[in-house]
N, C-alpha and C positions, 0 to 999 in steps of 0.2 A: 754585304755584296748582293747584287741583283743580277740574275741571268734570265734573259727573256728568250722564249722559243715561240716564234710565230710561224704561220703557214696555213695552207688551205686544208679543208676537211679531208681526212683520210691519209694525210702525210705521215702520221705516226707521232704527232706532237705530244699527246697525252702520255703514251707509253714512255717516250724519250724523257719527258719532263720528270716523270716519276722516278726513272732510273738515275737520272742526273742528280736529282734531289737526294736520293738514297745514298749515292756514292759521296756526295759532298757534305751530307749531314744537314741539308738545307730544308726549309719548308717549301712544299710544292703547292702552287695556287693554280688550279684548273679553272680559268675564268669562264669557259664555255658552260660549265655546270651551273654557274650562277645565272646565266641567261636562260638556260633550260628550266631552272627552278622558278624564275619569274613567269615564264610561259605557262607552267603548270598552275601557278597561283592565279594567273589570268583566266585560265580555263575553269578553274574551280569557282571563281567569282563571276563567271559568265560575262567577262569583259567584252565590250565592243571594240574589236581590234582596229577599227577605223577611227576610233576616238582616242587621240593621243593623250588627252588629259586622264582618261581612265587608265591607260597603260602606265603613265607616269605615277599616278596615285597608287596603283597596285605595287609598283616597284618600290616606292617610298615606304609602304606599309608592310613589306615582306621581310621576314627575318630569315636569312639564309646562313647556315653554318656548314663549313666543310671540315670533315674529319677523315683525313686520308682519302680513300676512294668513296667514302660515304657522304651523301648530301642530305641535309636536313632542312625542311621548310616548316617554319613555325613549330619546331620540335618533332615533326614527323620525318621518318626516314623515307625519302622519295627517290633513292638512287636508281631503282629499276624503272619507276614510273616516268622519269624525265627522259629516258632513252627510247621512248615509244615513237612510232611514226607520227602520231598525232601532235606531239611536241615539235617534231622536226617541221611539220607543216605550218606551224604558227610562230616559230621562234623569230622569223624575220620581222614580225610586227613589234617585237621587243628590241631587237638589235638595230632596227632602222630609226629608232627614235633618239635623237641626239641627247635629250635630257635624261633619258634612261641610261645611256652610255656614260653620261657624266656622273650620275648617281652611283652606278656600279663601279666606275673607274675610281671614284673617291673611296669606296669601300675596299677596293683592291689595294690602293695606296696605304690605307689605314692598317690593313692586315700585314703589309710588308714593312711598316714603320719600325725601324730599329732591329730588323731581322735579316738573316741571310735567306734569300728566297730564289726559287726557280718559278717564274710566272709564264704560263703558256696561254696562247689565244690567237687573236688576229692582229691586235694593235698594241701589244705590250711594249714592243721596242720603239714604236713610232709615237704613240700618244700617252700611254699610261706611265711608262718608265723610260722617257727619252734619254735620261742620263744613266741608264743601266750600264754596269761594268762590261757585260758581254751580251751580245745580241746574235741570236741564231734564227735564220729563216729556213725552215725545213720544208722541202717540197718533194714532189714526185710526179710522174706523168699521170694524166687523167685516167688512163686505162689501168695503170698499176694501183692507183688509189681506189678505183671502183672494185677491182678484184679483192683488195684487202677488206673493203666494206662488205662485199658479198660473203667473204669468209667469216667475218665477225657476226653477220646476221645468221649464217648457218649454224654457228656455235651456239646461238641463242634459240635455235629451232625454227628460224624464219628463213624461207627460201624465196629470193627475188631474182628475176632475170638480170643478167649483167648489163644488158643494154638499157634496161629501165633504171638501174642504179646509176649508170653513167649519165643518162639524160638528166636525172634529178641533181646529180653532182655538178654537172656543167651549169645548170640553172643557178645553183647556189653560188658557184664560183663567180658567175657574172654579177649576181646581186652583191656579193661580198666586195668585189672590186669596184662596184659603182657607188658605194656608200659615200656620202659627203663627210661622215665622221666614222672612224673605225674601219677605214678602207683597207682591204687586203693588199698589202704591198710590203716588200722588205724595207727596213730602215736603211738609210744611206750608208751607215757604218756596220750593217749586219753581215755576218758570214752566211752565205747561201749554201745549203747542203742539199743535193739531190740524192734521195735514198733509193732510187730505182734498183740499182745493182749492189746495194749494201744491205747487210744483215742488220738486225736491231743492235747487235753487239758492236758492229763496226761503226755505226752511227754514234753510239754512246762513246766509244773510244775517241772518235774524232772530236766530239764536243768536249770531253774531258781534257784532251790535249790542249785545246784552246784555253780552257779555264785554268788548267794547271801550269800555264806559263808563269803565273804569279801566285798560285795557291797550291798547297799540298792537300790532297784529299785525305780524309780521315782513315780510309781503308782502301784496299784494292777493290776494283770493280767486281760486283757480284751479279752474274747474269742469271736469267731465268732458265 
């Protein structure tokens, strides 16, 4: 069984996907981490981001492994490194290359082959797993998402003005919606959930209700 969770940055996809996977006993695939790992590989190789062939080649040659919340690039744990502002500044040069998306999309399908998975990202329900059993599009208002991002940064010891975060977020949203491949948009058969006035637990329960119409979870929901 495949459950996809798509949506814009800051909507809470990663946390939700992890909780849903834990409750269902499924594998969780955080596809955004794969793109960030490629961005780091490109920086380390001093890639010319305007040269698509270089970006494609670094994608082909990079070994990415996901172990729960940890991300390994060529055997190195890069979990913290790929969340830096530097990575955020260049990730679009990876995500905007159709060939790169095809390469990583094929890897995502290979990981999911024969498994029960929860896959989260931007295009999981539209392009990577169009035949997914359940599709969720998780969203929230721009301001709410910016506040959540600010809180996350503060927890990491980084303090950024809310208006600056909102401006960066709006720019990223525009870029994500304008891609010719991997465009940010809900699948036609996706269930859209706005999390503005919902707690993390309430969103989780809503998704589990959708999935549990035809499947029994292995255990009762366990919240943080």
